[in-house]
MARGU-967594 format. One record per residue (C-alpha): x, y, z; residue number from 1; residue in three letters; chain. Coordinates in steps of 0.1 Angstrom, whole numbers, plus 2048, in hexadecimal, padded with zeros to 3 digits. Layout:
// MARGU-967594
  east  north   up    n  res  chain
     X      Y    Z  NUM  ALA      A
...
This chain:
// MARGU-967594
  east  north   up    n  res  chain
   1A5    43E  3B8    1  MET      A
   1B2    41A  3B4    2  GLY      A
   1C5    40B  3D1    3  ILE      A
   1BD    41C  3F3    4  ILE      A
   1C5    416  418    5  THR      A
   1A4    40C  42A    6  PRO      A
   19B    419  44C    7  ARG      A
   189    3F8  452    8  ASN      A
   1A8    3E2  457    9  LYS      A
   194    3C2  458   10  ALA      A
   196    3BF  431   11  VAL      A
   1BC    3C0  432   12  THR      A
   1BA    39D  440   13  GLU      A
   1A8    38E  422   14  TYR      A
   1B8    374  40C   15  SER      A
   1AE    371  3E7   16  GLY      A
   194    387  3D5   17  LEU      A
   178    396  3E9   18  HIS      A
   15E    3AC  3D8   19  LEU      A
   146    3C4  3EA   20  TYR      A
   12A    3CA  3D1   21  HIS      A
   105    3CE  3CC   22  PHE      A
   0F1    3B8  3B4   23  SER      A
   0E1    3D5  3A1   24  GLN      A
   0FF    3EC  3A0   25  SER      A
   10C    3F2  37D   26  ASN      A
   12F    3F9  38B   27  CYS      A
   12D    3D7  39D   28  SER      A
   122    3C6  37D   29  MET      A
   141    3D0  36A   30  ARG      A
   158    3C2  386   31  VAL      A
   144    3A2  387   32  ARG      A
   146    39F  361   33  MET      A
   16C    3A3  362   34  THR      A
   170    389  37D   35  LEU      A
   15B    371  369   36  GLU      A
   16D    378  349   37  GLU      A
   18E    371  35B   38  LYS      A
   17E    351  36B   39  ARG      A
   18A    35D  38D   40  LEU      A
   17C    350  3AE   41  GLU      A
   170    36B  3C6   42  TRP      A
   15E    370  3E6   43  THR      A
   13D    384  3E6   44  SER      A
   135    39F  400   45  HIS      A
   113    3AB  3F4   46  HIS      A
   10A    3CE  400   47  VAL      A
   0E6    3D7  3FA   48  HIS      A
   0E5    3FC  3F1   49  LEU      A
   0BF    3FE  3F2   50  HIS      A
   0C0    3F4  416   51  LYS      A
   0DC    40C  41F   52  GLY      A
   0F5    3F1  428   53  GLU      A
   110    407  41A   54  ASN      A
   108    424  431   55  VAL      A
   11C    418  44F   56  THR      A
   13D    421  45F   57  PRO      A
   14A    3FE  457   58  GLU      A
   143    401  432   59  TYR      A
   14F    425  42F   60  PHE      A
   16F    417  43F   61  GLY      A
   172    401  420   62  ILE      A
   166    41A  405   63  HIS      A
   16A    43E  40F   64  PRO      A
   14C    449  3FA   65  LYS      A
   136    42C  405   66  GLY      A
   133    41F  3E2   67  LEU      A
   135    3FD  3D2   68  VAL      A
   149    3EB  3C5   69  PRO      A
   168    3E7  3DA   70  ALA      A
   180    3CA  3D3   71  LEU      A
   199    3BC  3EC   72  VAL      A
   1B5    3A6  3DE   73  HIS      A
   1CB    396  3F8   74  ASP      A
   1C5    3B3  40F   75  GLY      A
   1CA    3CE  3F5   76  VAL      A
   1AB    3E4  3F1   77  LEU      A
   1A2    3F2  3CF   78  ILE      A
   184    409  3C9   79  ILE      A
   172    419  3AA   80  GLU      A
   166    3FF  391   81  SER      A
   17B    40A  374   82  THR      A
   19A    409  389   83  ASP      A
   191    3E7  396   84  ILE      A
   18C    3D7  374   85  ILE      A
   1AC    3E7  368   86  ASP      A
   1BE    3D8  386   87  TYR      A
   1AF    3B6  380   88  LEU      A
   1B9    3B6  35C   89  ASP      A
   1DD    3BE  365   90  ARG      A
   1DF    3A6  383   91  GLN      A
   1CF    38A  370   92  PHE      A
   1D8    38F  34B   93  PRO      A
   1CB    36E  33E   94  ASP      A
   1B4    371  32C   95  PRO      A
   1BC    395  323   96  PRO      A
   1A0    3AF  321   97  LEU      A
   1B4    3C8  30D   98  ARG      A
   1BA    3C5  2E8   99  PRO      A
   1DD    3B5  2E4  100  PRO      A
   1FA    3C7  2D2  101  GLY      A
   1E7    3E5  2C6  102  ASP      A
   1ED    406  2D8  103  THR      A
   1D1    418  2C7  104  GLY      A
   1B7    3FF  2D1  105  ARG      A
   1C5    3FD  2F4  106  ALA      A
   1C2    423  2F6  107  ASP      A
   19E    420  2EB  108  ALA      A
   197    409  308  109  VAL      A
   1A4    422  320  110  GLU      A
   190    43E  310  111  ARG      A
   16F    42B  313  112  TRP      A
   177    422  337  113  MET      A
   17E    446  340  114  ARG      A
   15E    451  32E  115  ALA      A
   149    439  342  116  ALA      A
   158    444  363  117  ALA      A
   153    469  35A  118  ASP      A
   12F    463  351  119  ASN      A
   125    44E  36F  120  HIS      A
   113    46B  380  121  ILE      A
   0FD    470  361  122  HIS      A
   0F4    44B  361  123  VAL      A
   0EC    44D  387  124  LYS      A
   0D7    46C  380  125  THR      A
   0C2    45C  365  126  TYR      A
   0BD    43C  379  127  MET      A
   0B2    44F  398  128  PHE      A
   09B    466  384  129  ALA      A
   08A    44A  371  130  HIS      A
   08B    42C  387  131  ARG      A
   09A    42B  3AA  132  ILE      A
   09A    44E  3B7  133  GLY      A
   07C    44A  3CE  134  GLY      A
   089    429  3DD  135  ALA      A
   0AB    439  3E3  136  MET      A
   09E    459  3F3  137  ALA      A
   0AB    45D  416  138  LYS      A
   098    469  435  139  SER      A
   0A5    486  44A  140  ASP      A
   0B3    46D  462  141  ALA      A
   0C4    459  446  142  GLU      A
   0D2    479  437  143  LEU      A
   0E0    482  459  144  SER      A
   0F3    461  45C  145  VAL      A
   0FE    464  437  146  TYR      A
   10C    487  43D  147  ARG      A
   121    47A  45A  148  GLU      A
   131    460  444  149  LEU      A
   133    470  422  150  GLN      A
   14C    48B  41A  151  ASP      A
   148    48B  3F4  152  ASN      A
   136    4AB  3EB  153  ASP      A
   128    49E  3CA  154  GLU      A
   118    480  3DA  155  LEU      A
   10B    494  3F7  156  LEU      A
   0FA    4AD  3E0  157  GLN      A
   0EC    491  3CA  158  PHE      A
   0DC    47E  3E6  159  HIS      A
   0CF    49D  3F8  160  GLU      A
   0BF    4A9  3D7  161  GLU      A
   0B0    487  3D0  162  ASN      A
   0A2    485  3F3  163  SER      A
   092    4A7  3F1  164  SER      A
   06C    4AA  3EB  165  PRO      A
   074    4B5  3C7  166  GLU      A
   08D    49A  3C0  167  GLY      A
   0A8    49F  3A6  168  LEU      A
   0A5    4BF  392  169  SER      A
   098    4C0  36F  170  ARG      A
   0B8    4D1  364  171  ALA      A
   0CD    4B6  373  172  ARG      A
   0B9    49A  363  173  VAL      A
   0B6    4AA  340  174  SER      A
   0DB    4B2  340  175  GLY      A
   0E5    48F  349  176  SER      A
   0CC    481  32F  177  THR      A
   0DD    495  314  178  GLN      A
   0FF    48B  31E  179  VAL      A
   0F5    466  31D  180  LEU      A
   0E4    46A  2FB  181  ALA      A
   105    479  2ED  182  ASP      A
   119    45D  2FD  183  CYS      A
   104    441  2EE  184  PHE      A
   104    453  2CC  185  ALA      A
   12A    452  2CD  186  ASP      A
   129    42D  2D7  187  ILE      A
   111    425  2BB  188  ASP      A
   127    436  2A2  189  GLN      A
   146    424  2AF  190  ALA      A
   134    403  2AC  191  LEU      A
   12B    40A  288  192  ASP      A
   14E    400  27E  193  GLU      A
   156    3E4  296  194  ARG      A
   145    3C9  2AC  195  PRO      A
   153    3D5  2CD  196  TRP      A
   15B    3F7  2DB  197  LEU      A
   180    3F5  2D8  198  ALA      A
   182    3E0  2B8  199  GLY      A
   17F    3BC  2AF  200  ASP      A
   184    3AE  2D2  201  VAL      A
   16E    3AF  2F0  202  PHE      A
   17F    3C4  30B  203  SER      A
   17C    3D8  32B  204  LEU      A
   16C    3F4  316  205  ALA      A
   14E    3DE  310  206  ASP      A
   14D    3D1  334  207  ILE      A
   14E    3F5  340  208  THR      A
   130    401  32B  209  TRP      A
   118    3E3  32A  210  ILE      A
   10D    3E7  34F  211  PRO      A
   104    40B  348  212  LEU      A
   0EE    3FF  32B  213  HIS      A
   0DE    3E6  343  214  VAL      A
   0D6    400  35D  215  SER      A
   0CA    41A  345  216  LEU      A
   0B5    402  331  217  ASP      A
   0A3    3F8  351  218  LYS      A
   09C    41D  357  219  ALA      A
   08D    422  334  220  GLY      A
   0A9    432  321  221  PHE      A
   0A0    435  2FC  222  PRO      A
   0B9    41B  2EE  223  PHE      A
   0A3    415  2D0  224  HIS      A
   0B5    432  2C0  225  ARG      A
   0D6    41F  2BE  226  TYR      A
   0D6    401  2A7  227  ALA      A
   0FB    3F9  2AB  228  ASN      A
   0F8    3FB  2D1  229  VAL      A
   0DC    3E1  2CF  230  ALA      A
   0F1    3C9  2BB  231  ARG      A
   10F    3CE  2D3  232  TRP      A
   0F8    3C9  2F1  233  LYS      A
   0EB    3A8  2E4  234  ASP      A
   10F    39C  2DE  235  ALA      A
   11A    3A5  302  236  VAL      A
   0FA    395  311  237  HIS      A
   103    374  2FF  238  ALA      A
   124    371  312  239  ARG      A
   124    359  330  240  PRO      A
   134    374  346  241  SER      A
   116    38A  341  242  PHE      A
   0FE    36E  34C  243  SER      A
   113    366  36B  244  ARG      A
   11C    38A  375  245  ALA      A
   0FC    39C  36D  246  VAL      A
   0DE    385  367  247  LEU      A
   0E6    36D  383  248  ASP      A
   0E8    38A  39C  249  TRP      A
   0CA    39E  38F  250  THR      A
   0B3    382  389  251  GLY      A
   0B3    38A  364  252  GLY      A
   0A0    3AA  36A  253  ALA      A
């Protein structure tokens, strides 16, 4: 969605970079990593998803789906994490996070970013099914409030299903598990020929996917199957931006 007009006009008065984010959110991790790679100063607005701090009229006035992250830059609001990091790389091009002077590798960055965005619901499904679904289940009263605010049918269906006595269906979970297995098999194959997803240079492609690895690993995804992914993961974890943007916010967990 990129740049949008907020209903909550208070954010249009902000100066500088302001990030609405949650410590454990993989989408928030990729924006924090990009900010750290760019060495940019930013103001934190931490939104605790597990406490429902996003399910308020004020926050839905910032992000129309009630999700994190949301970035405000000098009063301009940008949502969806892949759009945010794309925006940051274009607005603050030094250091660049796209391979320079190579259209093919730049196209590869875009493909990996789109793939991550397209598969976010499958990551969410796996995490809820294997780690956080119980904690994120909503009571009838909470669902009622959520329905009043949320007009995205996919998110409404997901949270109603997760909050049901049965939880997420086996068909949904098994389908998402297979999609993710196929994704990481493709990533493992791509990394067989190069150190980073888009070639010889660390890029937005790597920033986009490493938080998904972090979240899925915590949920017990079988990453032992992917030797190249393990090598790539270790290389990303060694970057100072990973320590500052992920470990410092999650307590290293």
